[in-house]
C-alpha positions as CSV (number, residue, x, y, z in Angstrom):
1,X,-88.4,15.2,-10.5
2,X,-85.1,15.7,-9.2
3,X,-83.0,14.8,-6.4
4,X,-81.0,16.9,-4.2
5,X,-78.4,15.2,-1.0
6,X,-77.0,17.1,1.2
7,X,-74.4,16.5,3.7
8,X,-73.1,13.7,1.4
9,X,-71.2,11.2,2.2
10,X,-69.5,7.8,1.4
11,X,-72.1,6.2,3.1
12,X,-74.9,7.7,3.0
13,X,-76.3,12.0,3.2
14,X,-78.0,13.2,6.6
15,X,-80.7,15.2,3.4
16,X,-82.6,14.0,0.2
17,X,-85.0,16.2,-1.1
18,X,-87.4,15.0,-3.4
19,X,-90.4,17.0,-5.2
20,X,-91.1,18.7,-1.7
21,X,-90.4,16.2,1.1
22,X,-86.9,16.1,2.9
23,X,-85.5,12.6,4.1
24,X,-83.0,13.0,7.4
25,X,-81.1,10.2,8.0
26,X,-81.4,9.4,11.2
27,X,-79.8,12.0,14.2
28,X,-77.4,10.7,16.5
29,X,-75.3,12.6,19.0
30,X,-73.0,12.3,21.9
31,X,-73.7,13.2,25.6
32,X,-73.9,13.0,28.9
33,X,-77.3,11.2,29.5
34,X,-80.5,10.8,26.9
35,X,-82.1,14.4,27.6
36,X,-77.8,16.3,26.9
37,X,-78.2,13.6,23.8
38,X,-81.8,14.2,22.3
39,X,-81.6,18.6,23.3
40,X,-78.2,17.9,20.3
41,X,-80.1,16.1,18.0
42,X,-83.1,18.2,18.4
43,X,-80.3,21.2,17.0
44,X,-78.8,19.1,14.2
45,X,-82.5,18.4,13.1
46,X,-82.9,22.5,12.9
47,X,-79.7,22.7,11.8
48,X,-80.8,20.0,8.8
49,X,-83.9,21.1,8.0
50,X,-82.6,24.8,7.5
51,X,-80.4,23.8,4.6
52,X,-83.4,21.5,2.9
53,X,-85.5,24.8,3.1
54,X,-87.8,23.6,5.9
55,X,-87.9,24.0,9.5
56,X,-90.0,22.2,12.7
57,X,-93.2,23.2,12.0
58,X,-93.3,21.0,8.4
59,X,-92.1,17.9,9.6
60,X,-94.5,14.8,8.8
61,X,-93.1,12.6,10.8
62,X,-90.9,11.7,14.0
63,X,-89.4,7.3,14.5
64,X,-87.3,7.8,17.8
65,X,-85.4,4.8,19.1
66,X,-83.7,4.4,22.5
67,X,-81.3,1.9,23.8
68,X,-84.2,2.0,26.6
69,X,-87.2,2.6,27.1
70,X,-86.9,3.9,31.2
71,X,-85.5,7.1,29.4
72,X,-88.4,7.8,27.4
73,X,-89.6,10.6,30.2
74,X,-86.5,12.1,30.1
75,X,-86.2,12.3,26.6
76,X,-89.8,13.9,26.3
77,X,-88.8,16.5,28.7
78,X,-86.4,18.0,25.5
79,X,-89.0,17.1,23.1
80,X,-91.5,18.6,24.8
81,X,-89.8,22.2,24.9
82,X,-88.4,21.9,21.4
83,X,-91.3,20.2,19.2
84,X,-93.6,22.9,17.7
85,X,-96.9,23.4,19.6
86,X,-99.9,23.1,17.2
87,X,-97.2,21.7,14.6
88,X,-96.6,18.6,16.2
89,X,-95.8,15.3,14.0
90,X,-97.0,12.2,13.5
91,X,-94.1,10.0,15.6
92,X,-93.7,6.6,17.4
93,X,-90.7,5.6,19.4
94,X,-89.5,2.5,19.5
95,X,-86.7,0.0,22.2
96,X,-83.6,-0.7,19.5
97,X,-80.2,-1.6,19.7
98,X,-78.4,1.7,18.1
99,X,-74.7,1.8,16.5
100,X,-72.8,2.3,19.2
101,X,-73.2,2.0,23.0
102,X,-72.6,5.8,23.5
103,X,-76.1,6.9,21.6
104,X,-79.0,6.4,23.3
105,X,-80.9,8.0,21.4
106,X,-81.6,8.1,17.8
107,X,-84.2,10.8,15.6
108,X,-85.7,9.9,12.1
109,X,-87.8,13.1,10.5
110,X,-89.1,13.5,7.1
111,X,-91.1,17.6,6.5
112,X,-92.7,18.5,4.4
113,X,-90.6,22.1,2.0
């Protein structure tokens, strides 16, 4: 089975396609507040899925990390606008110290191609 990598860097690829599954690296973005960051991350996810020949209706699982669970509702406002109703993925959300203090949200997605 072939493996295709998208936006390959020295440390990681932003997406890896194996068979009919695409795995995205954790997506983060800078911005003023968790809402703005979530909106930017979701746009990045749309772009990477398109490069992989997929889209958000084919997301199987999303794992969301917040630097502060107190921002859960604000993140969900953006998620709920973006998420394809009737095709929402399995999802988990937790709190974690992210890679840099300016990051408030990180989203990891696995999708079908």
